[in-house]
C-alpha positions as CSV (number, residue, x, y, z in Angstrom):
1,M,-16.1,1.8,-19.8
2,E,-18.7,4.5,-19.2
3,T,-18.8,5.5,-15.5
4,G,-20.6,8.8,-15.5
5,L,-19.3,11.7,-13.5
6,P,-15.8,11.8,-12.0
7,Y,-14.5,10.6,-8.6
8,L,-12.9,12.6,-5.9
9,W,-10.3,10.3,-4.3
10,L,-8.8,11.3,-0.9
11,T,-5.6,9.5,0.1
12,L,-2.8,9.7,2.6
13,C,-0.2,11.3,0.3
14,D,1.5,10.9,-3.1
15,P,2.0,7.2,-3.6
16,D,5.0,7.7,-5.8
17,P,7.7,6.4,-5.2
18,Q,5.9,3.3,-4.0
19,T,8.2,2.4,-1.1
20,N,5.8,0.5,1.1
21,G,2.6,-1.6,0.8
22,Q,0.2,1.2,1.4
23,F,1.7,3.3,-1.4
24,I,1.7,0.3,-3.8
25,Y,-1.9,-0.5,-3.0
26,S,-3.2,3.1,-3.2
27,G,-1.2,3.9,-6.3
28,G,-2.2,0.7,-8.0
29,L,-5.9,1.1,-7.3
30,I,-5.9,4.7,-8.4
31,R,-4.3,3.9,-11.7
32,A,-6.4,0.8,-12.2
33,V,-9.7,2.7,-11.7
34,A,-8.4,5.4,-14.1
35,K,-7.7,2.8,-16.7
36,A,-11.3,1.6,-16.3
37,G,-12.4,4.9,-17.7
38,T,-13.1,6.9,-14.6
39,K,-11.7,10.5,-14.3
40,L,-10.1,11.0,-10.9
41,T,-9.1,14.0,-8.9
42,V,-6.7,12.7,-6.2
43,L,-6.1,14.8,-3.1
44,G,-3.4,14.0,-0.5
45,L,-0.3,15.3,1.2
46,S,2.9,16.2,-0.5
47,R,6.0,14.1,0.1
48,K,8.3,17.0,-0.9
49,P,9.1,19.1,2.2
50,G,7.7,22.6,2.3
51,R,5.9,22.5,-1.0
52,A,2.6,21.6,-2.7
53,Y,2.5,20.4,-6.3
54,R,0.2,19.0,-9.0
55,R,0.7,16.6,-11.9
56,S,-1.5,14.7,-14.3
57,E,-1.6,11.5,-16.3
58,P,-4.4,9.9,-18.3
59,N,-7.7,10.3,-16.3
60,I,-5.9,11.4,-13.1
61,D,-5.4,14.9,-11.8
62,W,-3.0,14.5,-8.8
63,Q,-3.1,17.4,-6.3
64,F,-0.8,17.3,-3.2
65,V,-0.9,19.9,-0.5
66,E,1.9,21.0,1.8
67,D,2.4,18.6,4.8
68,R,2.5,20.7,7.9
69,Q,2.1,18.6,11.0
70,A,0.3,19.8,14.1
71,S,2.1,19.8,17.4
72,R,2.2,16.6,19.5
73,F,-0.2,18.1,22.0
74,V,-2.7,19.0,19.3
75,R,-2.5,15.5,17.8
76,V,-3.1,13.7,21.1
77,A,-5.8,16.1,22.2
78,S,-7.8,15.8,19.0
79,S,-11.0,13.8,19.0
80,F,-9.7,12.1,15.8
81,P,-7.3,9.2,15.9
82,L,-3.6,10.0,15.3
83,T,-3.6,8.2,11.9
84,A,-6.4,10.6,10.7
85,V,-5.0,13.7,12.3
86,R,-1.9,13.0,10.1
87,T,-3.7,14.3,7.0
88,R,-6.1,16.8,8.7
89,V,-3.8,19.8,7.9
90,P,-5.3,23.2,7.1
91,E,-4.3,23.0,3.4
92,M,-6.0,19.6,3.0
93,R,-9.2,20.8,4.7
94,T,-9.3,23.9,2.5
95,A,-8.7,21.9,-0.7
96,L,-11.4,19.4,0.3
97,A,-13.9,22.2,1.0
98,A,-13.2,23.8,-2.4
99,H,-13.7,20.5,-4.3
100,L,-16.9,19.7,-2.4
101,A,-18.2,23.2,-3.1
102,S,-17.5,23.3,-6.8
103,G,-17.4,19.6,-7.9
104,N,-20.2,17.3,-9.0
105,W,-18.8,13.9,-8.0
106,D,-20.2,10.5,-9.0
107,A,-18.3,9.1,-5.9
108,V,-16.0,10.2,-3.1
109,V,-13.4,7.6,-2.2
110,L,-11.9,7.6,1.3
111,D,-8.7,5.7,0.7
112,S,-7.9,4.3,4.2
113,I,-8.6,5.5,7.7
114,N,-5.9,8.2,7.2
115,V,-8.6,10.4,5.6
116,G,-11.5,9.3,7.9
117,W,-11.8,12.9,9.3
118,A,-13.3,13.9,6.0
119,L,-16.4,11.6,6.4
120,P,-18.7,14.3,8.0
121,H,-17.9,16.8,5.3
122,V,-18.5,14.2,2.5
123,V,-21.8,13.1,4.1
124,R,-23.0,16.7,4.2
125,Y,-22.0,17.1,0.6
126,R,-24.0,14.0,-0.3
127,R,-27.2,15.5,1.2
128,R,-26.9,18.2,-1.5
129,H,-26.0,15.6,-4.1
130,P,-28.0,12.4,-3.2
131,K,-26.7,10.3,-6.1
132,T,-23.1,10.6,-5.0
133,R,-21.7,7.4,-3.5
134,I,-19.2,7.2,-0.6
135,A,-16.6,4.4,-0.7
136,Y,-14.3,3.5,2.2
137,L,-11.2,1.5,1.3
138,A,-9.8,-0.1,4.4
139,Q,-6.2,-1.3,4.3
140,N,-5.6,-2.7,7.8
141,Q,-7.3,-3.8,11.0
142,E,-6.4,-0.4,12.4
143,T,-7.9,-0.8,15.8
144,I,-6.3,-4.2,16.5
145,A,-2.9,-2.8,15.4
146,I,-3.1,0.2,17.8
147,R,-4.3,-2.0,20.6
148,M,-1.3,-4.3,20.1
149,L,1.1,-1.3,20.2
150,A,-0.7,0.0,23.4
151,Q,-0.2,-3.4,25.1
152,A,3.5,-3.2,24.4
153,E,3.8,0.3,26.0
154,K,4.1,1.4,29.6
155,G,3.1,4.4,31.7
156,W,1.6,7.4,30.0
157,R,2.4,6.2,26.5
158,R,0.2,3.1,27.2
159,I,-2.7,5.4,28.2
160,V,-2.2,7.5,25.1
161,R,-2.2,4.5,22.8
162,F,-5.3,3.0,24.3
163,M,-7.0,6.4,24.0
164,D,-6.0,6.4,20.4
165,A,-7.3,2.9,20.0
166,A,-10.7,4.0,21.3
167,K,-10.8,6.9,18.8
168,T,-9.8,4.6,16.0
169,D,-12.4,2.0,16.9
170,R,-15.1,4.7,16.8
171,M,-13.9,6.1,13.5
172,E,-13.7,2.6,11.9
173,R,-17.3,1.9,13.0
174,R,-18.6,5.2,11.6
175,L,-16.9,4.7,8.3
176,V,-18.3,1.2,7.9
177,R,-21.8,2.3,8.9
178,M,-22.0,5.4,6.7
179,A,-20.1,4.5,3.6
180,D,-22.1,3.1,0.7
181,L,-19.3,0.7,-0.2
182,V,-16.7,-0.7,2.2
183,T,-13.8,-2.7,0.9
184,A,-10.8,-4.3,2.6
185,D,-7.6,-5.8,1.2
186,S,-7.9,-9.2,2.9
187,P,-10.8,-11.6,3.7
188,D,-9.9,-11.5,7.4
189,D,-10.2,-7.7,7.4
190,C,-13.5,-8.0,5.5
191,Q,-14.9,-10.3,8.2
192,A,-13.6,-8.1,11.1
193,L,-15.1,-4.9,9.6
194,A,-18.4,-6.6,8.7
195,A,-18.7,-7.7,12.4
196,S,-18.8,-4.1,13.5
197,M,-21.9,-3.5,11.4
198,P,-24.0,-6.7,11.0
199,G,-25.8,-6.9,7.7
200,K,-23.3,-4.5,5.9
201,P,-21.3,-6.3,3.3
202,V,-17.5,-5.6,3.0
203,V,-16.0,-6.4,-0.4
204,F,-12.6,-8.0,-0.8
205,V,-10.4,-5.9,-3.1
206,P,-6.9,-7.5,-3.4
207,P,-3.9,-5.7,-4.7
208,G,-2.6,-6.4,-8.1
209,Y,0.9,-7.3,-9.1
210,D,2.8,-5.9,-12.1
211,G,6.4,-6.7,-11.0
212,P,8.8,-9.2,-12.5
213,R,7.8,-12.9,-12.8
214,I,10.7,-15.4,-12.8
215,A,9.9,-18.0,-15.4
216,Q,12.0,-20.7,-13.8
217,R,14.1,-21.1,-10.7
218,T,15.7,-24.1,-9.1
219,I,16.8,-23.9,-5.5
220,D,19.9,-26.1,-4.8
221,S,22.6,-26.7,-2.2
222,S,24.9,-24.1,-3.8
223,L,22.6,-21.3,-2.4
224,P,23.6,-20.1,1.1
225,R,21.6,-21.5,4.0
226,R,19.9,-18.2,4.2
227,A,16.4,-16.9,5.0
228,V,15.3,-13.3,4.2
229,V,12.7,-10.9,5.4
230,I,11.9,-8.2,2.9
231,G,9.6,-5.2,3.4
232,S,9.2,-1.7,4.8
233,F,9.5,-1.3,8.5
234,D,8.3,2.3,9.0
235,W,5.2,1.2,10.8
236,A,5.6,0.6,14.5
237,A,3.4,-2.5,14.5
238,K,5.7,-4.2,11.9
239,R,8.8,-3.3,13.9
240,L,7.2,-4.9,17.0
241,S,6.5,-8.1,15.1
242,L,10.0,-8.2,13.6
243,E,11.7,-7.7,16.9
244,A,9.6,-10.3,18.6
245,F,10.6,-12.8,16.0
246,L,14.3,-11.9,16.0
247,T,14.4,-12.3,19.8
248,I,13.5,-16.0,19.3
249,A,15.0,-16.7,15.9
250,A,18.4,-15.0,16.0
251,P,20.1,-17.2,18.6
252,L,18.5,-20.4,17.1
253,F,19.6,-19.6,13.6
254,A,23.1,-18.6,14.7
255,A,23.5,-22.0,16.6
256,K,22.3,-23.9,13.5
257,G,24.5,-22.0,11.0
258,I,21.5,-20.3,9.2
259,A,22.0,-16.8,7.9
260,L,19.2,-14.3,8.2
261,Q,18.9,-11.0,6.3
262,I,16.5,-8.1,7.0
263,V,16.1,-6.0,3.8
264,G,13.9,-3.0,3.3
265,R,13.1,0.6,4.1
266,T,13.4,1.8,7.6
267,E,15.0,4.6,9.5
268,A,18.8,4.6,10.0
269,S,18.3,4.7,13.8
270,H,16.2,1.6,13.6
271,V,18.9,-0.2,11.5
272,A,21.5,0.7,14.1
273,A,19.4,-0.4,17.0
274,L,18.7,-3.8,15.4
275,R,22.4,-4.3,14.6
276,R,23.3,-3.7,18.2
277,R,20.6,-5.9,19.6
278,F,20.9,-8.8,17.0
279,P,24.6,-8.9,15.9
280,S,24.2,-12.3,14.3
281,V,21.5,-11.0,11.9
282,E,22.5,-9.1,8.7
283,I,20.4,-5.9,8.9
284,V,20.7,-4.5,5.3
285,G,18.2,-1.6,5.4
286,T,17.1,0.3,2.3
287,V,18.4,-1.0,-1.0
288,P,17.6,0.1,-4.6
289,D,16.6,-3.4,-5.7
290,V,15.5,-6.3,-3.5
291,R,15.6,-8.9,-6.2
292,P,19.3,-9.9,-5.8
293,Y,18.6,-10.6,-2.1
294,M,15.7,-12.8,-3.0
295,A,17.8,-14.6,-5.6
296,K,20.4,-15.5,-3.0
297,A,18.1,-16.9,-0.3
298,R,16.5,-20.3,0.0
299,L,13.3,-19.1,1.6
300,A,11.4,-15.9,2.7
301,L,9.8,-15.2,6.1
302,V,6.6,-13.2,7.0
303,P,6.8,-12.9,10.8
304,D,4.0,-10.2,11.0
305,M,1.5,-10.7,13.8
306,L,-1.2,-8.6,12.1
307,G,-3.4,-9.5,9.2
308,G,-3.9,-7.5,6.1
309,F,-2.6,-8.3,2.6
310,K,1.2,-8.4,2.5
311,L,2.4,-7.1,-0.8
312,K,5.8,-8.7,-0.2
313,S,4.1,-12.1,-0.4
314,L,3.5,-11.5,-4.1
315,D,7.1,-10.5,-4.6
316,Y,8.1,-13.7,-3.0
317,V,5.7,-15.9,-5.0
318,F,6.5,-14.4,-8.4
319,N,10.3,-14.4,-7.7
320,R,9.9,-18.1,-6.7
321,L,11.0,-17.8,-3.1
322,P,9.2,-20.3,-0.7
323,I,7.3,-18.5,2.0
324,F,7.3,-19.4,5.7
325,A,4.8,-17.3,7.7
326,L,2.7,-17.0,10.8
327,E,-0.9,-18.2,10.5
328,G,-3.1,-15.3,9.4
329,A,-0.1,-13.3,8.2
330,V,-0.8,-13.6,4.5
331,P,-4.6,-13.7,4.0
332,G,-6.1,-13.1,0.5
333,T,-3.7,-15.3,-1.5
334,P,-4.7,-18.7,-3.0
335,L,-2.0,-20.4,-0.9
336,D,-2.8,-22.8,1.9
337,D,-0.6,-24.4,4.5
338,R,1.6,-27.0,2.8
339,R,0.1,-26.0,-0.5
340,G,2.4,-23.3,-1.7
341,I,3.2,-21.9,1.7
342,R,4.2,-23.1,5.2
343,L,2.2,-21.6,8.1
344,F,3.0,-21.7,11.8
345,K,1.2,-20.8,15.0
346,S,4.0,-18.8,16.7
347,H,7.4,-17.2,16.1
348,A,9.1,-20.1,17.9
349,E,7.4,-22.6,15.6
350,L,8.2,-20.5,12.6
351,A,11.9,-20.4,13.5
352,R,12.0,-24.2,14.1
353,G,10.2,-24.8,10.8
354,V,13.0,-23.0,9.0
355,V,15.6,-25.0,10.8
356,D,13.8,-28.3,9.9
357,T,13.3,-27.4,6.2
358,I,16.1,-25.2,5.0
359,D,18.1,-28.2,3.7
360,D,15.1,-30.0,2.2
361,I,15.8,-28.8,-1.3
362,A,13.0,-30.9,-2.9
363,A,10.4,-29.6,-0.6
364,L,11.4,-26.0,-1.1
365,N,11.3,-26.4,-4.9
366,E,7.9,-28.1,-4.8
367,Q,6.6,-25.3,-2.6
368,Q,7.8,-22.4,-4.9
369,E,6.5,-24.2,-8.0
370,T,3.1,-24.7,-6.4
371,A,2.8,-21.1,-5.2
372,F,3.7,-19.7,-8.6
373,A,1.1,-21.9,-10.4
374,L,-1.7,-21.0,-7.9
375,A,-1.1,-17.3,-8.1
376,S,-0.4,-16.9,-11.8
377,G,-3.9,-16.2,-12.9
378,C,-4.6,-13.7,-10.0
379,F,-3.7,-10.2,-9.1
380,D,-4.4,-8.3,-12.4
381,W,-4.6,-4.6,-11.6
382,E,-6.8,-3.8,-14.6
383,A,-9.4,-6.5,-13.7
384,I,-9.3,-5.3,-10.1
385,G,-9.9,-1.7,-11.2
386,R,-12.9,-2.6,-13.4
387,G,-14.3,-4.6,-10.5
388,L,-14.0,-1.8,-8.0
389,V,-15.7,0.7,-10.4
390,R,-18.6,-1.8,-10.8
391,Q,-18.9,-2.2,-7.0
392,I,-19.0,1.5,-6.5
393,S,-21.6,2.1,-9.2
394,K,-24.0,-0.5,-7.9
395,A,-23.6,0.1,-4.2
396,P,-26.9,1.1,-2.5
397,I,-26.8,4.6,-1.1
398,A,-26.8,4.5,2.7
399,D,-29.3,6.4,4.9
400,C,-26.8,8.7,6.7
401,A,-27.7,10.3,10.0
402,E,-26.6,13.8,11.1
403,A,-22.9,14.2,10.4
404,S,-20.9,16.6,12.5
405,E,-17.4,17.1,13.9
406,D,-18.4,15.4,17.2
407,Y,-18.8,12.1,15.5
408,F,-15.5,10.9,16.9
409,T,-15.6,12.2,20.4
410,V,-14.5,9.4,22.7
411,A,-15.9,8.7,26.2
412,P,-13.6,7.5,29.0
413,A,-15.6,4.3,29.2
414,Q,-14.8,3.4,25.6
415,V,-11.0,3.8,26.4
416,R,-11.4,1.3,29.3
417,R,-13.2,-1.2,27.0
418,N,-10.4,-0.9,24.4
419,S,-7.7,-1.5,27.0
420,G,-9.2,-5.0,27.7
421,L,-10.0,-6.0,24.1
422,L,-6.6,-6.8,22.6
423,H,-7.0,-9.8,20.4
424,E,-5.9,-12.9,22.3
425,R,-3.8,-14.3,19.4
426,R,-1.9,-11.0,19.0
427,T,-1.2,-10.9,22.8
428,S,0.1,-14.4,22.9
429,A,2.3,-13.8,19.9
430,L,4.2,-11.2,21.9
431,K,5.1,-13.7,24.6
432,P,8.1,-16.0,24.3
433,D,7.2,-19.7,23.9
């Protein structure tokens, strides 16, 4: 496919190894766009302490700068949200300036709000190169997530979180307004972002799946009466969701003789804390391969209270593990309640649904068969990459206003507004039923 000039792609960091959903999505999109024929220069942070490095593969020049974090005071005092300050290190800014000064880019891609600080620089570049398109690829409802975390805090941490939510809200709105193409990884996120800029379309770009697909699996009574939660739990919002669910589910499952495993990447201190707090739950932590744990469970859980596409839902579907989830937790799949998935309004209902169904072998097998059939023709990375290139190439170029560093300065009144805008559903999900 002929795509013209190359893309400059800004991302959080090296997506390899792909240990969480963000890395899977970013790495998958980058390689899919490269396979569509576009030449990419990818700029992000190094995941190797104390060093920068560079590597290449067909159509991709990967460049990763040393990750040197600013002090906590600098991060909090910045006019940029914490998630964007994360990548705004001197080496990243220098590398971006060099690429914008010397390159002739067909498009500049801002891969998540993590690199939102670069927007004013990219807009100024576009004034000199008016045919360059700007694409913003959203990966979460960032403002809602930070508001939820703020609601769970107390004292000065609560104030800092709500201040950060205000900064995040402002940055998200600027990105949506000024990018030529805005995408999100779930229909719900598309709708939420579009609402911040009426008349601006937001394109749904799902992740692909290139993992194993189990041709056949039969769940029977020889399997342990076990449910499993698989994923990465580095993000505070995911930990909050998980702990809220375990508070309700752990005693109920223990009373009913149902085993529960939590499998996936998280800090050792978090593993230890969960084991102390929920002794009846098997907290496995990081493992080299999650497939054996899926094979030995009757069903899988998605207790996340936030939207956004859940990559683990595809692992569950294609490994033929029935999914029980909160409503809104797995948008963007072809599954509907009681048609390939079971959805519940609260953590308490989710836990009770497991108790009621875990011994209904026929229902579990019907659910996993339906889910596999519905998803089989979806989630092809190469098709997604070609589609994204087409969307970027045809996006109308926005009329950008003056871009400057003060874009993201936050007024105190905006902080007060954010403190009262936590989504009602997310608030109620934190409360015991």
